[in-house]
N, CA, C and O atoms as CSV, one atom per row, in Angstrom:
chain,resi,resn,atom,element,x,y,z
A,1,MET,N,N,0.842,-1.186,0.000
A,1,MET,CA,C,0.000,0.000,0.000
A,1,MET,C,C,0.882,1.241,0.000
A,1,MET,O,O,1.838,1.336,0.770
A,2,MET,N,N,0.552,2.192,-0.872
A,2,MET,CA,C,1.327,3.425,-0.971
A,2,MET,C,C,0.751,4.499,-0.071
A,2,MET,O,O,-0.464,4.643,0.063
A,3,ARG,N,N,1.654,5.247,0.540
A,3,ARG,CA,C,1.217,6.353,1.385
A,3,ARG,C,C,0.905,7.566,0.534
A,3,ARG,O,O,1.557,7.821,-0.479
A,4,LYS,N,N,-0.100,8.308,0.962
A,4,LYS,CA,C,-0.423,9.561,0.295
A,4,LYS,C,C,0.507,10.644,0.809
A,4,LYS,O,O,0.865,10.664,1.986
A,5,LYS,N,N,0.892,11.539,-0.077
A,5,LYS,CA,C,1.696,12.680,0.328
A,5,LYS,C,C,0.826,13.922,0.187
A,5,LYS,O,O,0.196,14.146,-0.847
A,6,PHE,N,N,0.806,14.709,1.232
A,6,PHE,CA,C,-0.017,15.907,1.253
A,6,PHE,C,C,0.865,17.139,1.277
A,6,PHE,O,O,1.918,17.152,1.914
A,7,GLU,N,N,0.428,18.166,0.581
A,7,GLU,CA,C,1.167,19.427,0.573
A,7,GLU,C,C,0.991,20.144,1.907
A,7,GLU,O,O,0.001,19.943,2.612
A,8,ALA,N,N,1.955,20.972,2.234
A,8,ALA,CA,C,1.946,21.689,3.507
A,8,ALA,C,C,0.695,22.557,3.661
A,8,ALA,O,O,0.120,22.628,4.747
A,9,GLY,N,N,0.279,23.205,2.595
A,9,GLY,CA,C,-0.910,24.057,2.652
A,9,GLY,C,C,-2.163,23.276,2.984
A,9,GLY,O,O,-3.022,23.736,3.737
A,10,PHE,N,N,-2.256,22.088,2.411
A,10,PHE,CA,C,-3.406,21.225,2.688
A,10,PHE,C,C,-3.405,20.796,4.159
A,10,PHE,O,O,-4.435,20.834,4.832
A,11,LYS,N,N,-2.226,20.388,4.644
A,11,LYS,CA,C,-2.112,19.974,6.044
A,11,LYS,C,C,-2.513,21.114,6.978
A,11,LYS,O,O,-3.225,20.904,7.960
A,12,ALA,N,N,-2.049,22.315,6.661
A,12,ALA,CA,C,-2.350,23.475,7.499
A,12,ALA,C,C,-3.851,23.761,7.506
A,12,ALA,O,O,-4.432,24.050,8.552
A,13,ARG,N,N,-4.465,23.678,6.341
A,13,ARG,CA,C,-5.902,23.945,6.230
A,13,ARG,C,C,-6.707,22.944,7.061
A,13,ARG,O,O,-7.633,23.326,7.777
A,14,VAL,N,N,-6.349,21.666,6.960
A,14,VAL,CA,C,-7.052,20.622,7.710
A,14,VAL,C,C,-6.816,20.801,9.209
A,14,VAL,O,O,-7.750,20.694,10.003
A,15,ALA,N,N,-5.568,21.074,9.595
A,15,ALA,CA,C,-5.243,21.256,11.019
A,15,ALA,C,C,-5.969,22.468,11.591
A,15,ALA,O,O,-6.466,22.420,12.716
A,16,LEU,N,N,-6.032,23.547,10.825
A,16,LEU,CA,C,-6.740,24.745,11.294
A,16,LEU,C,C,-8.227,24.476,11.492
A,16,LEU,O,O,-8.838,24.953,12.448
A,17,GLU,N,N,-8.789,23.715,10.582
A,17,GLU,CA,C,-10.208,23.382,10.734
A,17,GLU,C,C,-10.419,22.548,12.000
A,17,GLU,O,O,-11.431,22.691,12.685
A,18,SER,N,N,-9.476,21.698,12.295
A,18,SER,CA,C,-9.557,20.899,13.519
A,18,SER,C,C,-9.446,21.782,14.759
A,18,SER,O,O,-10.147,21.563,15.747
A,19,VAL,N,N,-8.572,22.771,14.704
A,19,VAL,CA,C,-8.384,23.682,15.836
A,19,VAL,C,C,-9.640,24.513,16.080
A,19,VAL,O,O,-9.990,24.805,17.224
A,20,LYS,N,N,-10.308,24.888,15.005
A,20,LYS,CA,C,-11.526,25.699,15.142
A,20,LYS,C,C,-12.572,25.006,16.019
A,20,LYS,O,O,-13.279,25.655,16.789
A,21,GLY,N,N,-12.657,23.693,15.893
A,21,GLY,CA,C,-13.594,22.936,16.714
A,21,GLY,C,C,-15.033,23.004,16.249
A,21,GLY,O,O,-15.931,22.614,16.996
A,22,GLU,N,N,-15.283,23.481,15.050
A,22,GLU,CA,C,-16.655,23.579,14.536
A,22,GLU,C,C,-17.176,22.227,14.060
A,22,GLU,O,O,-18.384,21.995,14.025
A,23,LYS,N,N,-16.247,21.330,13.690
A,23,LYS,CA,C,-16.616,19.989,13.226
A,23,LYS,C,C,-15.860,18.962,14.046
A,23,LYS,O,O,-14.814,19.257,14.624
A,24,THR,N,N,-16.390,17.776,14.089
A,24,THR,CA,C,-15.698,16.687,14.773
A,24,THR,C,C,-14.562,16.175,13.887
A,24,THR,O,O,-14.512,16.458,12.690
A,25,LEU,N,N,-13.658,15.421,14.499
A,25,LEU,CA,C,-12.573,14.822,13.718
A,25,LEU,C,C,-13.138,13.909,12.626
A,25,LEU,O,O,-12.618,13.866,11.511
A,26,ALA,N,N,-14.195,13.190,12.956
A,26,ALA,CA,C,-14.816,12.285,11.977
A,26,ALA,C,C,-15.350,13.065,10.776
A,26,ALA,O,O,-15.198,12.628,9.635
A,27,GLU,N,N,-15.969,14.208,11.027
A,27,GLU,CA,C,-16.505,15.027,9.926
A,27,GLU,C,C,-15.366,15.573,9.061
A,27,GLU,O,O,-15.441,15.538,7.833
A,28,ILE,N,N,-14.321,16.073,9.703
A,28,ILE,CA,C,-13.179,16.611,8.950
A,28,ILE,C,C,-12.511,15.492,8.159
A,28,ILE,O,O,-12.129,15.677,7.004
A,29,SER,N,N,-12.375,14.340,8.788
A,29,SER,CA,C,-11.780,13.181,8.133
A,29,SER,C,C,-12.569,12.803,6.883
A,29,SER,O,O,-11.991,12.519,5.833
A,30,SER,N,N,-13.866,12.804,7.006
A,30,SER,CA,C,-14.738,12.477,5.878
A,30,SER,C,C,-14.652,13.546,4.781
A,30,SER,O,O,-14.608,13.221,3.595
A,31,ASP,N,N,-14.628,14.812,5.182
A,31,ASP,CA,C,-14.573,15.914,4.214
A,31,ASP,C,C,-13.287,15.901,3.388
A,31,ASP,O,O,-13.318,16.142,2.181
A,32,TYR,N,N,-12.165,15.623,4.036
A,32,TYR,CA,C,-10.868,15.730,3.366
A,32,TYR,C,C,-10.263,14.389,2.966
A,32,TYR,O,O,-9.250,14.357,2.268
A,33,GLY,N,N,-10.868,13.282,3.397
A,33,GLY,CA,C,-10.343,11.971,3.050
A,33,GLY,C,C,-9.028,11.652,3.748
A,33,GLY,O,O,-8.162,10.988,3.177
A,34,VAL,N,N,-8.880,12.122,4.973
A,34,VAL,CA,C,-7.673,11.895,5.761
A,34,VAL,C,C,-8.084,11.229,7.069
A,34,VAL,O,O,-9.105,11.588,7.655
A,35,HIS,N,N,-7.300,10.271,7.524
A,35,HIS,CA,C,-7.615,9.563,8.756
A,35,HIS,C,C,-7.580,10.521,9.945
A,35,HIS,O,O,-6.764,11.441,9.996
A,36,ALA,N,N,-8.468,10.291,10.885
A,36,ALA,CA,C,-8.587,11.155,12.062
A,36,ALA,C,C,-7.287,11.225,12.876
A,36,ALA,O,O,-6.944,12.276,13.417
A,37,ASN,N,N,-6.563,10.092,12.957
A,37,ASN,CA,C,-5.280,10.106,13.676
A,37,ASN,C,C,-4.280,11.052,13.007
A,37,ASN,O,O,-3.523,11.749,13.683
A,38,GLN,N,N,-4.287,11.067,11.673
A,38,GLN,CA,C,-3.379,11.944,10.943
A,38,GLN,C,C,-3.744,13.407,11.195
A,38,GLN,O,O,-2.861,14.248,11.364
A,39,ILE,N,N,-5.027,13.707,11.221
A,39,ILE,CA,C,-5.485,15.074,11.497
A,39,ILE,C,C,-5.044,15.491,12.895
A,39,ILE,O,O,-4.614,16.627,13.100
A,40,SER,N,N,-5.149,14.585,13.848
A,40,SER,CA,C,-4.716,14.884,15.218
A,40,SER,C,C,-3.224,15.206,15.260
A,40,SER,O,O,-2.806,16.119,15.972
A,41,LYS,N,N,-2.426,14.463,14.504
A,41,LYS,CA,C,-0.980,14.723,14.452
A,41,LYS,C,C,-0.700,16.095,13.851
A,41,LYS,O,O,0.129,16.848,14.363
A,42,TRP,N,N,-1.397,16.416,12.760
A,42,TRP,CA,C,-1.185,17.723,12.121
A,42,TRP,C,C,-1.607,18.862,13.058
A,42,TRP,O,O,-0.949,19.900,13.126
A,43,LYS,N,N,-2.709,18.651,13.775
A,43,LYS,CA,C,-3.182,19.657,14.733
A,43,LYS,C,C,-2.131,19.871,15.820
A,43,LYS,O,O,-1.829,21.009,16.178
A,44,TYR,N,N,-1.578,18.784,16.341
A,44,TYR,CA,C,-0.547,18.864,17.371
A,44,TYR,C,C,0.667,19.639,16.844
A,44,TYR,O,O,1.186,20.518,17.532
A,45,GLU,N,N,1.116,19.318,15.636
A,45,GLU,CA,C,2.268,20.000,15.034
A,45,GLU,C,C,1.980,21.486,14.840
A,45,GLU,O,O,2.847,22.330,15.070
A,46,LEU,N,N,0.774,21.792,14.423
A,46,LEU,CA,C,0.393,23.199,14.227
A,46,LEU,C,C,0.460,23.960,15.541
A,46,LEU,O,O,1.040,25.044,15.609
A,47,LEU,N,N,-0.127,23.397,16.575
A,47,LEU,CA,C,-0.145,24.070,17.875
A,47,LEU,C,C,1.256,24.156,18.479
A,47,LEU,O,O,1.609,25.154,19.106
A,48,LYS,N,N,2.042,23.114,18.287
A,48,LYS,CA,C,3.403,23.085,18.821
A,48,LYS,C,C,4.285,24.140,18.138
A,48,LYS,O,O,5.128,24.763,18.783
A,49,GLY,N,N,4.085,24.333,16.843
A,49,GLY,CA,C,4.942,25.243,16.095
A,49,GLY,C,C,4.409,26.654,15.944
A,49,GLY,O,O,5.082,27.503,15.358
A,50,ALA,N,N,3.224,26.927,16.456
A,50,ALA,CA,C,2.597,28.237,16.260
A,50,ALA,C,C,3.435,29.368,16.858
A,50,ALA,O,O,3.581,30.415,16.227
A,51,ALA,N,N,3.973,29.187,18.027
A,51,ALA,CA,C,4.752,30.246,18.685
A,51,ALA,C,C,6.023,30.563,17.899
A,51,ALA,O,O,6.479,31.706,17.889
A,52,GLN,N,N,6.588,29.565,17.249
A,52,GLN,CA,C,7.815,29.767,16.478
A,52,GLN,C,C,7.599,30.670,15.271
A,52,GLN,O,O,8.540,31.310,14.802
A,53,LEU,N,N,6.390,30.728,14.772
A,53,LEU,CA,C,6.110,31.585,13.628
A,53,LEU,C,C,6.432,33.039,13.937
A,53,LEU,O,O,6.902,33.778,13.071
A,54,PHE,N,N,6.179,33.439,15.161
A,54,PHE,CA,C,6.420,34.816,15.557
A,54,PHE,C,C,7.875,35.037,15.940
A,54,PHE,O,O,8.389,36.147,15.795
A,55,CYS,N,N,8.542,34.006,16.422
A,55,CYS,CA,C,9.956,34.116,16.796
A,55,CYS,C,C,10.842,34.184,15.565
A,55,CYS,O,O,11.860,34.875,15.579
A,56,ARG,N,N,10.483,33.496,14.522
A,56,ARG,CA,C,11.306,33.443,13.320
A,56,ARG,C,C,11.515,34.819,12.719
A,56,ARG,O,O,12.628,35.157,12.316
A,57,LYS,N,N,10.460,35.616,12.655
A,57,LYS,CA,C,10.599,36.962,12.097
A,57,LYS,C,C,11.657,37.741,12.854
A,57,LYS,O,O,12.561,38.323,12.255
A,58,ASN,N,N,11.540,37.749,14.169
A,58,ASN,CA,C,12.504,38.472,14.987
A,58,ASN,C,C,13.895,37.894,14.811
A,58,ASN,O,O,14.878,38.632,14.744
A,59,GLY,N,N,13.978,36.576,14.735
A,59,GLY,CA,C,15.276,35.937,14.564
A,59,GLY,C,C,15.929,36.332,13.260
A,59,GLY,O,O,17.131,36.596,13.224
A,60,LYS,N,N,15.155,36.379,12.184
A,60,LYS,CA,C,15.713,36.766,10.891
A,60,LYS,C,C,16.163,38.217,10.916
A,60,LYS,O,O,17.221,38.553,10.385
A,61,GLN,N,N,15.367,39.069,11.526
A,61,GLN,CA,C,15.748,40.472,11.603
A,61,GLN,C,C,17.020,40.625,12.420
A,61,GLN,O,O,17.912,41.390,12.052
A,62,ASP,N,N,17.106,39.900,13.526
A,62,ASP,CA,C,18.302,39.969,14.350
A,62,ASP,C,C,19.516,39.484,13.579
A,62,ASP,O,O,20.587,40.086,13.653
A,63,ASN,N,N,19.345,38.377,12.827
A,63,ASN,CA,C,20.457,37.858,12.050
A,63,ASN,C,C,20.891,38.869,11.005
A,63,ASN,O,O,22.086,39.040,10.768
A,64,GLY,N,N,19.950,39.531,10.386
A,64,GLY,CA,C,20.282,40.552,9.399
A,64,GLY,C,C,21.024,41.701,10.039
A,64,GLY,O,O,21.987,42.210,9.467
A,65,GLN,N,N,20.598,42.116,11.209
A,65,GLN,CA,C,21.267,43.202,11.913
A,65,GLN,C,C,22.652,42.778,12.351
A,65,GLN,O,O,23.599,43.561,12.267
A,66,GLU,N,N,22.780,41.550,12.816
A,66,GLU,CA,C,24.087,41.058,13.241
A,66,GLU,C,C,25.061,41.045,12.072
A,66,GLU,O,O,26.228,41.406,12.224
A,67,GLU,N,N,24.578,40.626,10.897
A,67,GLU,CA,C,25.435,40.605,9.706
A,67,GLU,C,C,25.876,42.018,9.344
A,67,GLU,O,O,27.040,42.239,9.008
A,68,LYS,N,N,24.960,42.966,9.410
A,68,LYS,CA,C,25.303,44.356,9.105
A,68,LYS,C,C,26.330,44.891,10.086
A,68,LYS,O,O,27.282,45.567,9.696
A,69,ILE,N,N,26.134,44.587,11.364
A,69,ILE,CA,C,27.067,45.046,12.391
A,69,ILE,C,C,28.453,44.446,12.156
A,69,ILE,O,O,29.463,45.141,12.270
A,70,GLU,N,N,28.497,43.145,11.826
A,70,GLU,CA,C,29.786,42.502,11.543
A,70,GLU,C,C,30.486,43.172,10.360
A,70,GLU,O,O,31.693,43.408,10.404
A,71,LYS,N,N,29.732,43.477,9.308
A,71,LYS,CA,C,30.319,44.142,8.142
A,71,LYS,C,C,30.843,45.523,8.510
A,71,LYS,O,O,31.919,45.924,8.065
A,72,LEU,N,N,30.086,46.246,9.319
A,72,LEU,CA,C,30.520,47.580,9.735
A,72,LEU,C,C,31.789,47.516,10.569
A,72,LEU,O,O,32.707,48.308,10.358
A,73,TYR,N,N,31.854,46.587,11.512
A,73,TYR,CA,C,33.069,46.436,12.319
A,73,TYR,C,C,34.262,46.065,11.442
A,73,TYR,O,O,35.375,46.545,11.657
A,74,LYS,N,N,34.021,45.214,10.462
A,74,LYS,CA,C,35.096,44.819,9.543
A,74,LYS,C,C,35.588,46.034,8.765
A,74,LYS,O,O,36.792,46.245,8.618
A,75,SER,N,N,34.648,46.827,8.272
A,75,SER,CA,C,35.023,48.039,7.534
A,75,SER,C,C,35.792,49.010,8.419
A,75,SER,O,O,36.778,49.603,7.982
A,76,ILE,N,N,35.347,49.174,9.654
A,76,ILE,CA,C,36.031,50.066,10.594
A,76,ILE,C,C,37.461,49.576,10.813
A,76,ILE,O,O,38.401,50.370,10.806
A,77,GLY,N,N,37.619,48.281,11.007
A,77,GLY,CA,C,38.948,47.704,11.208
A,77,GLY,C,C,39.856,47.940,10.018
A,77,GLY,O,O,41.021,48.307,10.175
A,78,GLU,N,N,39.310,47.724,8.811
A,78,GLU,CA,C,40.102,47.940,7.598
A,78,GLU,C,C,40.497,49.408,7.474
A,78,GLU,O,O,41.643,49.712,7.140
A,79,LEU,N,N,39.574,50.313,7.737
A,79,LEU,CA,C,39.868,51.743,7.652
A,79,LEU,C,C,40.908,52.157,8.681
A,79,LEU,O,O,41.763,52.995,8.395
A,80,LYS,N,N,40.844,51.579,9.877
A,80,LYS,CA,C,41.816,51.894,10.927
A,80,LYS,C,C,43.214,51.451,10.512
A,80,LYS,O,O,44.183,52.191,10.681
A,81,VAL,N,N,43.313,50.242,9.968
A,81,VAL,CA,C,44.609,49.739,9.508
A,81,VAL,C,C,45.152,50.641,8.404
A,81,VAL,O,O,46.332,50.992,8.415
A,82,GLU,N,N,44.311,51.013,7.465
A,82,GLU,CA,C,44.725,51.887,6.361
A,82,GLU,C,C,45.153,53.250,6.892
A,82,GLU,O,O,46.166,53.794,6.452
A,83,ASN,N,N,44.403,53.799,7.822
A,83,ASN,CA,C,44.710,55.106,8.415
A,83,ASN,C,C,46.056,55.063,9.145
A,83,ASN,O,O,46.876,55.971,9.007
A,84,ASP,N,N,46.271,53.996,9.924
A,84,ASP,CA,C,47.546,53.857,10.630
A,84,ASP,C,C,48.707,53.757,9.650
A,84,ASP,O,O,49.760,54.353,9.877
A,85,TRP,N,N,48.529,53.022,8.581
A,85,TRP,CA,C,49.580,52.870,7.566
A,85,TRP,C,C,49.895,54.213,6.925
A,85,TRP,O,O,51.060,54.561,6.737
A,86,LEU,N,N,48.836,54.977,6.585
A,86,LEU,CA,C,49.039,56.288,5.980
A,86,LEU,C,C,49.749,57.252,6.935
A,86,LEU,O,O,50.585,58.046,6.502
A,87,LYS,N,N,49.429,57.189,8.210
A,87,LYS,CA,C,50.102,58.038,9.207
A,87,LYS,C,C,51.588,57.723,9.265
A,87,LYS,O,O,52.413,58.634,9.338
A,88,LYS,N,N,51.942,56.427,9.234
A,88,LYS,CA,C,53.352,56.042,9.267
A,88,LYS,C,C,54.074,56.547,8.024
A,88,LYS,O,O,55.205,57.025,8.116
A,89,LYS,N,N,53.437,56.447,6.872
A,89,LYS,CA,C,54.065,56.905,5.625
A,89,LYS,C,C,54.229,58.418,5.654
A,89,LYS,O,O,55.235,58.940,5.174
A,90,LEU,N,N,53.255,59.125,6.209
A,90,LEU,CA,C,53.331,60.580,6.305
A,90,LEU,C,C,54.469,60.998,7.244
A,90,LEU,O,O,55.182,61.963,6.972
A,91,ASP,N,N,54.629,60.269,8.345
A,91,ASP,CA,C,55.708,60.552,9.288
A,91,ASP,C,C,57.071,60.340,8.632
A,91,ASP,O,O,58.012,61.083,8.911
A,92,LEU,N,N,57.187,59.342,7.768
A,92,LEU,CA,C,58.447,59.063,7.081
A,92,LEU,C,C,58.793,60.189,6.098
A,92,LEU,O,O,59.964,60.522,5.915
A,93,LEU,N,N,57.768,60.768,5.472
A,93,LEU,CA,C,57.990,61.854,4.502
A,93,LEU,C,C,58.269,63.182,5.197
A,93,LEU,O,O,59.002,64.013,4.660
A,94,GLY,N,N,57.709,63.393,6.361
A,94,GLY,CA,C,57.812,64.680,7.031
A,94,GLY,C,C,58.901,64.687,8.019
A,94,GLY,O,O,59.129,65.701,8.679
């Protein structure tokens, strides 16, 4: 027997309908042709991962800011080295 593969959007839609509580698992199972145990698993995954949806945005923004800060520090370091080198060359000429 071959397993069915479901797209993420479909899983989310079915899990959300389960979370709403307007229909029983049996009704949702019948409507979508998915076993009730599978719907329960998707519902659990949805609820377990819901908080992470909001953390990811902040995490990505933080990572972007961290990358920018690292680039700026690198540029500052390079400019400092160049400035020090130019000062030494100027001292040699003067």
